[in-house]
ZAVEXTI-183451 format. One record per residue (C-alpha): residue number from 1; residue in one letter; x, y, z. Coordinates in Angstrom, 1 decimal, padded with zeros to 4 digits. Example, Ala and Ser with C-alpha at 12.3 -4.5 7.8 and 13.67 -1.06 7.14 Angstrom:
BEGIN
<site><resi>1</resi><resn>A</resn><c1>012.3</c1><c2>-004.5</c2><c3>007.8</c3></site>
<site><resi>2</resi><resn>S</resn><c1>013.7</c1><c2>-001.1</c2><c3>007.1</c3></site>
This chain:
BEGIN
<site><resi>1</resi><resn>M</resn><c1>022.6</c1><c2>-038.4</c2><c3>-047.2</c3></site>
<site><resi>2</resi><resn>K</resn><c1>019.9</c1><c2>-040.9</c2><c3>-048.8</c3></site>
<site><resi>3</resi><resn>L</resn><c1>019.6</c1><c2>-040.9</c2><c3>-052.6</c3></site>
<site><resi>4</resi><resn>N</resn><c1>016.6</c1><c2>-042.4</c2><c3>-054.5</c3></site>
<site><resi>5</resi><resn>I</resn><c1>017.0</c1><c2>-043.5</c2><c3>-058.2</c3></site>
<site><resi>6</resi><resn>Q</resn><c1>016.6</c1><c2>-040.3</c2><c3>-059.6</c3></site>
<site><resi>7</resi><resn>E</resn><c1>019.5</c1><c2>-038.9</c2><c3>-057.6</c3></site>
<site><resi>8</resi><resn>I</resn><c1>021.5</c1><c2>-041.8</c2><c3>-058.5</c3></site>
<site><resi>9</resi><resn>K</resn><c1>021.2</c1><c2>-041.5</c2><c3>-062.1</c3></site>
<site><resi>10</resi><resn>K</resn><c1>022.7</c1><c2>-038.2</c2><c3>-062.0</c3></site>
<site><resi>11</resi><resn>L</resn><c1>025.7</c1><c2>-039.7</c2><c3>-060.4</c3></site>
<site><resi>12</resi><resn>I</resn><c1>026.5</c1><c2>-042.7</c2><c3>-062.6</c3></site>
<site><resi>13</resi><resn>P</resn><c1>025.7</c1><c2>-043.3</c2><c3>-066.0</c3></site>
<site><resi>14</resi><resn>H</resn><c1>024.1</c1><c2>-046.7</c2><c3>-065.6</c3></site>
<site><resi>15</resi><resn>R</resn><c1>020.6</c1><c2>-047.5</c2><c3>-066.7</c3></site>
<site><resi>16</resi><resn>D</resn><c1>018.2</c1><c2>-050.2</c2><c3>-067.0</c3></site>
<site><resi>17</resi><resn>P</resn><c1>018.5</c1><c2>-053.1</c2><c3>-067.5</c3></site>
<site><resi>18</resi><resn>F</resn><c1>022.1</c1><c2>-052.6</c2><c3>-066.1</c3></site>
<site><resi>19</resi><resn>L</resn><c1>021.7</c1><c2>-050.7</c2><c3>-062.7</c3></site>
<site><resi>20</resi><resn>F</resn><c1>021.6</c1><c2>-052.7</c2><c3>-059.8</c3></site>
<site><resi>21</resi><resn>V</resn><c1>021.0</c1><c2>-050.1</c2><c3>-057.2</c3></site>
<site><resi>22</resi><resn>D</resn><c1>017.6</c1><c2>-048.8</c2><c3>-056.1</c3></site>
<site><resi>23</resi><resn>R</resn><c1>018.7</c1><c2>-046.5</c2><c3>-053.4</c3></site>
<site><resi>24</resi><resn>C</resn><c1>021.9</c1><c2>-045.5</c2><c3>-051.8</c3></site>
<site><resi>25</resi><resn>E</resn><c1>023.0</c1><c2>-044.0</c2><c3>-048.5</c3></site>
<site><resi>26</resi><resn>I</resn><c1>026.3</c1><c2>-042.2</c2><c3>-048.3</c3></site>
<site><resi>27</resi><resn>V</resn><c1>027.4</c1><c2>-042.6</c2><c3>-044.7</c3></site>
<site><resi>28</resi><resn>I</resn><c1>030.9</c1><c2>-040.7</c2><c3>-045.6</c3></site>
<site><resi>29</resi><resn>P</resn><c1>031.1</c1><c2>-039.1</c2><c3>-049.0</c3></site>
<site><resi>30</resi><resn>G</resn><c1>033.9</c1><c2>-041.0</c2><c3>-051.2</c3></site>
<site><resi>31</resi><resn>E</resn><c1>034.6</c1><c2>-043.5</c2><c3>-048.3</c3></site>
<site><resi>32</resi><resn>H</resn><c1>031.7</c1><c2>-045.6</c2><c3>-047.1</c3></site>
<site><resi>33</resi><resn>G</resn><c1>028.2</c1><c2>-046.3</c2><c3>-048.4</c3></site>
<site><resi>34</resi><resn>K</resn><c1>025.2</c1><c2>-048.8</c2><c3>-048.5</c3></site>
<site><resi>35</resi><resn>S</resn><c1>022.6</c1><c2>-049.5</c2><c3>-050.9</c3></site>
<site><resi>36</resi><resn>E</resn><c1>019.7</c1><c2>-051.9</c2><c3>-051.6</c3></site>
<site><resi>37</resi><resn>K</resn><c1>018.2</c1><c2>-053.9</c2><c3>-054.4</c3></site>
<site><resi>38</resi><resn>I</resn><c1>015.4</c1><c2>-055.9</c2><c3>-054.9</c3></site>
<site><resi>39</resi><resn>F</resn><c1>015.9</c1><c2>-058.4</c2><c3>-057.9</c3></site>
<site><resi>40</resi><resn>S</resn><c1>012.6</c1><c2>-058.8</c2><c3>-059.6</c3></site>
<site><resi>41</resi><resn>K</resn><c1>011.7</c1><c2>-061.9</c2><c3>-060.9</c3></site>
<site><resi>42</resi><resn>E</resn><c1>011.5</c1><c2>-060.2</c2><c3>-064.2</c3></site>
<site><resi>43</resi><resn>E</resn><c1>015.1</c1><c2>-059.5</c2><c3>-064.4</c3></site>
<site><resi>44</resi><resn>Y</resn><c1>016.8</c1><c2>-060.3</c2><c3>-067.7</c3></site>
<site><resi>45</resi><resn>F</resn><c1>019.3</c1><c2>-062.5</c2><c3>-066.6</c3></site>
<site><resi>46</resi><resn>F</resn><c1>016.9</c1><c2>-065.1</c2><c3>-064.7</c3></site>
<site><resi>47</resi><resn>K</resn><c1>015.9</c1><c2>-066.4</c2><c3>-068.2</c3></site>
<site><resi>48</resi><resn>G</resn><c1>019.2</c1><c2>-068.0</c2><c3>-068.3</c3></site>
<site><resi>49</resi><resn>H</resn><c1>020.7</c1><c2>-068.2</c2><c3>-065.0</c3></site>
<site><resi>50</resi><resn>F</resn><c1>019.0</c1><c2>-070.7</c2><c3>-064.4</c3></site>
<site><resi>51</resi><resn>P</resn><c1>015.5</c1><c2>-071.2</c2><c3>-066.0</c3></site>
<site><resi>52</resi><resn>D</resn><c1>014.4</c1><c2>-074.0</c2><c3>-063.4</c3></site>
<site><resi>53</resi><resn>N</resn><c1>016.1</c1><c2>-072.6</c2><c3>-060.3</c3></site>
<site><resi>54</resi><resn>P</resn><c1>016.8</c1><c2>-068.7</c2><c3>-061.1</c3></site>
<site><resi>55</resi><resn>I</resn><c1>019.6</c1><c2>-067.2</c2><c3>-058.8</c3></site>
<site><resi>56</resi><resn>V</resn><c1>021.5</c1><c2>-063.8</c2><c3>-059.2</c3></site>
<site><resi>57</resi><resn>P</resn><c1>024.8</c1><c2>-064.2</c2><c3>-060.9</c3></site>
<site><resi>58</resi><resn>G</resn><c1>027.9</c1><c2>-063.5</c2><c3>-058.9</c3></site>
<site><resi>59</resi><resn>V</resn><c1>029.2</c1><c2>-060.9</c2><c3>-061.3</c3></site>
<site><resi>60</resi><resn>I</resn><c1>025.9</c1><c2>-058.7</c2><c3>-061.2</c3></site>
<site><resi>61</resi><resn>I</resn><c1>026.4</c1><c2>-059.1</c2><c3>-057.5</c3></site>
<site><resi>62</resi><resn>V</resn><c1>030.1</c1><c2>-057.6</c2><c3>-057.6</c3></site>
<site><resi>63</resi><resn>E</resn><c1>028.7</c1><c2>-055.1</c2><c3>-060.2</c3></site>
<site><resi>64</resi><resn>A</resn><c1>026.2</c1><c2>-053.7</c2><c3>-057.8</c3></site>
<site><resi>65</resi><resn>M</resn><c1>028.8</c1><c2>-053.3</c2><c3>-055.0</c3></site>
<site><resi>66</resi><resn>A</resn><c1>031.1</c1><c2>-051.7</c2><c3>-057.7</c3></site>
<site><resi>67</resi><resn>Q</resn><c1>028.1</c1><c2>-049.4</c2><c3>-058.5</c3></site>
<site><resi>68</resi><resn>T</resn><c1>027.5</c1><c2>-048.6</c2><c3>-054.9</c3></site>
<site><resi>69</resi><resn>A</resn><c1>031.1</c1><c2>-047.6</c2><c3>-054.8</c3></site>
<site><resi>70</resi><resn>G</resn><c1>030.8</c1><c2>-045.5</c2><c3>-057.9</c3></site>
<site><resi>71</resi><resn>I</resn><c1>027.7</c1><c2>-043.6</c2><c3>-056.5</c3></site>
<site><resi>72</resi><resn>V</resn><c1>029.8</c1><c2>-043.0</c2><c3>-053.3</c3></site>
<site><resi>73</resi><resn>V</resn><c1>032.8</c1><c2>-041.4</c2><c3>-055.2</c3></site>
<site><resi>74</resi><resn>S</resn><c1>030.7</c1><c2>-039.5</c2><c3>-057.6</c3></site>
<site><resi>75</resi><resn>Y</resn><c1>028.9</c1><c2>-038.1</c2><c3>-054.9</c3></site>
<site><resi>76</resi><resn>K</resn><c1>032.0</c1><c2>-036.6</c2><c3>-053.3</c3></site>
<site><resi>77</resi><resn>L</resn><c1>033.1</c1><c2>-035.4</c2><c3>-056.7</c3></site>
<site><resi>78</resi><resn>R</resn><c1>029.9</c1><c2>-034.1</c2><c3>-057.9</c3></site>
<site><resi>79</resi><resn>D</resn><c1>031.1</c1><c2>-030.7</c2><c3>-058.9</c3></site>
<site><resi>80</resi><resn>Y</resn><c1>033.2</c1><c2>-032.5</c2><c3>-061.6</c3></site>
<site><resi>81</resi><resn>N</resn><c1>030.5</c1><c2>-032.8</c2><c3>-064.3</c3></site>
<site><resi>82</resi><resn>E</resn><c1>032.7</c1><c2>-034.7</c2><c3>-066.8</c3></site>
<site><resi>83</resi><resn>K</resn><c1>034.0</c1><c2>-037.7</c2><c3>-064.9</c3></site>
<site><resi>84</resi><resn>S</resn><c1>033.9</c1><c2>-041.5</c2><c3>-065.7</c3></site>
<site><resi>85</resi><resn>V</resn><c1>034.2</c1><c2>-044.2</c2><c3>-063.1</c3></site>
<site><resi>86</resi><resn>L</resn><c1>035.8</c1><c2>-047.3</c2><c3>-064.9</c3></site>
<site><resi>87</resi><resn>F</resn><c1>035.8</c1><c2>-050.7</c2><c3>-063.1</c3></site>
<site><resi>88</resi><resn>M</resn><c1>039.6</c1><c2>-052.0</c2><c3>-063.4</c3></site>
<site><resi>89</resi><resn>S</resn><c1>039.8</c1><c2>-055.3</c2><c3>-061.2</c3></site>
<site><resi>90</resi><resn>V</resn><c1>038.0</c1><c2>-057.7</c2><c3>-058.9</c3></site>
<site><resi>91</resi><resn>N</resn><c1>039.9</c1><c2>-059.9</c2><c3>-056.2</c3></site>
<site><resi>92</resi><resn>K</resn><c1>038.9</c1><c2>-061.9</c2><c3>-053.2</c3></site>
<site><resi>93</resi><resn>A</resn><c1>035.2</c1><c2>-062.3</c2><c3>-054.2</c3></site>
<site><resi>94</resi><resn>K</resn><c1>033.3</c1><c2>-065.1</c2><c3>-052.2</c3></site>
<site><resi>95</resi><resn>F</resn><c1>029.6</c1><c2>-066.2</c2><c3>-052.6</c3></site>
<site><resi>96</resi><resn>R</resn><c1>028.4</c1><c2>-067.9</c2><c3>-049.7</c3></site>
<site><resi>97</resi><resn>K</resn><c1>024.5</c1><c2>-068.0</c2><c3>-050.2</c3></site>
<site><resi>98</resi><resn>P</resn><c1>022.4</c1><c2>-067.4</c2><c3>-053.5</c3></site>
<site><resi>99</resi><resn>I</resn><c1>019.9</c1><c2>-064.4</c2><c3>-054.2</c3></site>
<site><resi>100</resi><resn>L</resn><c1>016.7</c1><c2>-065.6</c2><c3>-055.2</c3></site>
<site><resi>101</resi><resn>P</resn><c1>014.2</c1><c2>-063.5</c2><c3>-057.4</c3></site>
<site><resi>102</resi><resn>N</resn><c1>012.2</c1><c2>-061.0</c2><c3>-055.4</c3></site>
<site><resi>103</resi><resn>E</resn><c1>014.5</c1><c2>-060.8</c2><c3>-052.3</c3></site>
<site><resi>104</resi><resn>K</resn><c1>015.8</c1><c2>-057.5</c2><c3>-051.0</c3></site>
<site><resi>105</resi><resn>V</resn><c1>019.6</c1><c2>-057.3</c2><c3>-050.6</c3></site>
<site><resi>106</resi><resn>S</resn><c1>021.9</c1><c2>-054.7</c2><c3>-049.1</c3></site>
<site><resi>107</resi><resn>F</resn><c1>025.4</c1><c2>-053.7</c2><c3>-050.2</c3></site>
<site><resi>108</resi><resn>E</resn><c1>027.8</c1><c2>-051.8</c2><c3>-048.1</c3></site>
<site><resi>109</resi><resn>V</resn><c1>031.1</c1><c2>-050.4</c2><c3>-049.6</c3></site>
<site><resi>110</resi><resn>K</resn><c1>034.2</c1><c2>-049.3</c2><c3>-047.5</c3></site>
<site><resi>111</resi><resn>F</resn><c1>037.2</c1><c2>-047.3</c2><c3>-049.2</c3></site>
<site><resi>112</resi><resn>L</resn><c1>040.8</c1><c2>-049.3</c2><c3>-048.7</c3></site>
<site><resi>113</resi><resn>N</resn><c1>042.9</c1><c2>-046.9</c2><c3>-050.7</c3></site>
<site><resi>114</resi><resn>R</resn><c1>043.5</c1><c2>-044.7</c2><c3>-053.4</c3></site>
<site><resi>115</resi><resn>V</resn><c1>046.7</c1><c2>-044.4</c2><c3>-055.6</c3></site>
<site><resi>116</resi><resn>R</resn><c1>046.5</c1><c2>-041.3</c2><c3>-058.0</c3></site>
<site><resi>117</resi><resn>D</resn><c1>043.1</c1><c2>-041.7</c2><c3>-059.7</c3></site>
<site><resi>118</resi><resn>V</resn><c1>042.7</c1><c2>-045.5</c2><c3>-058.8</c3></site>
<site><resi>119</resi><resn>Y</resn><c1>040.3</c1><c2>-046.0</c2><c3>-055.8</c3></site>
<site><resi>120</resi><resn>K</resn><c1>040.0</c1><c2>-049.4</c2><c3>-054.1</c3></site>
<site><resi>121</resi><resn>F</resn><c1>037.0</c1><c2>-050.8</c2><c3>-052.0</c3></site>
<site><resi>122</resi><resn>I</resn><c1>035.7</c1><c2>-053.7</c2><c3>-050.3</c3></site>
<site><resi>123</resi><resn>G</resn><c1>032.4</c1><c2>-054.6</c2><c3>-050.7</c3></site>
<site><resi>124</resi><resn>F</resn><c1>029.8</c1><c2>-056.8</c2><c3>-048.9</c3></site>
<site><resi>125</resi><resn>C</resn><c1>026.2</c1><c2>-058.0</c2><c3>-050.0</c3></site>
<site><resi>126</resi><resn>F</resn><c1>023.7</c1><c2>-059.1</c2><c3>-047.2</c3></site>
<site><resi>127</resi><resn>K</resn><c1>020.6</c1><c2>-060.8</c2><c3>-047.3</c3></site>
<site><resi>128</resi><resn>D</resn><c1>018.4</c1><c2>-060.5</c2><c3>-043.9</c3></site>
<site><resi>129</resi><resn>D</resn><c1>021.7</c1><c2>-059.1</c2><c3>-042.3</c3></site>
<site><resi>130</resi><resn>V</resn><c1>023.4</c1><c2>-062.2</c2><c3>-043.3</c3></site>
<site><resi>131</resi><resn>K</resn><c1>026.4</c1><c2>-061.6</c2><c3>-045.3</c3></site>
<site><resi>132</resi><resn>V</resn><c1>026.1</c1><c2>-063.7</c2><c3>-048.5</c3></site>
<site><resi>133</resi><resn>S</resn><c1>028.9</c1><c2>-062.3</c2><c3>-050.5</c3></site>
<site><resi>134</resi><resn>E</resn><c1>032.0</c1><c2>-060.0</c2><c3>-050.4</c3></site>
<site><resi>135</resi><resn>A</resn><c1>035.0</c1><c2>-058.9</c2><c3>-052.8</c3></site>
<site><resi>136</resi><resn>E</resn><c1>037.6</c1><c2>-056.1</c2><c3>-053.3</c3></site>
<site><resi>137</resi><resn>F</resn><c1>037.5</c1><c2>-054.2</c2><c3>-056.5</c3></site>
<site><resi>138</resi><resn>S</resn><c1>039.1</c1><c2>-051.0</c2><c3>-058.0</c3></site>
<site><resi>139</resi><resn>A</resn><c1>037.9</c1><c2>-048.5</c2><c3>-060.2</c3></site>
<site><resi>140</resi><resn>M</resn><c1>039.7</c1><c2>-045.3</c2><c3>-062.2</c3></site>
<site><resi>141</resi><resn>I</resn><c1>038.2</c1><c2>-041.9</c2><c3>-062.3</c3></site>
<site><resi>142</resi><resn>T</resn><c1>039.0</c1><c2>-040.3</c2><c3>-065.4</c3></site>
<site><resi>143</resi><resn>Y</resn><c1>038.2</c1><c2>-036.6</c2><c3>-066.1</c3></site>
<site><resi>144</resi><resn>K</resn><c1>037.3</c1><c2>-035.0</c2><c3>-069.7</c3></site>
């Protein structure tokens, strides 16, 4: 299932300037997904990170992976309207190459395990099919 930005907005609460996924493909609902983002040179964080040598901050890359996982899980749980996906932890983050303005990157997330309402994923970021970063992270699903 391939989702556009409008479909993504129905699944997660993030909005500009803090939505870091342009498109998402659900490979296996709740377990595996891929997304894409082009970080425009107009992104707010480039003004300070860094003015003479802008690169996407690592925390934004991890957030994009987490948003992708949130979309993948929320798609599986889409029948539950009143839910939130709350980021809990990040581990083993590695950043190998910088992402520059106007570069297209892709993210891939894979489910690792679940304990009650806490889901753990591993995520990867690719630029031109080269892995540039990775991290493990977890999030809790809460129901209202």
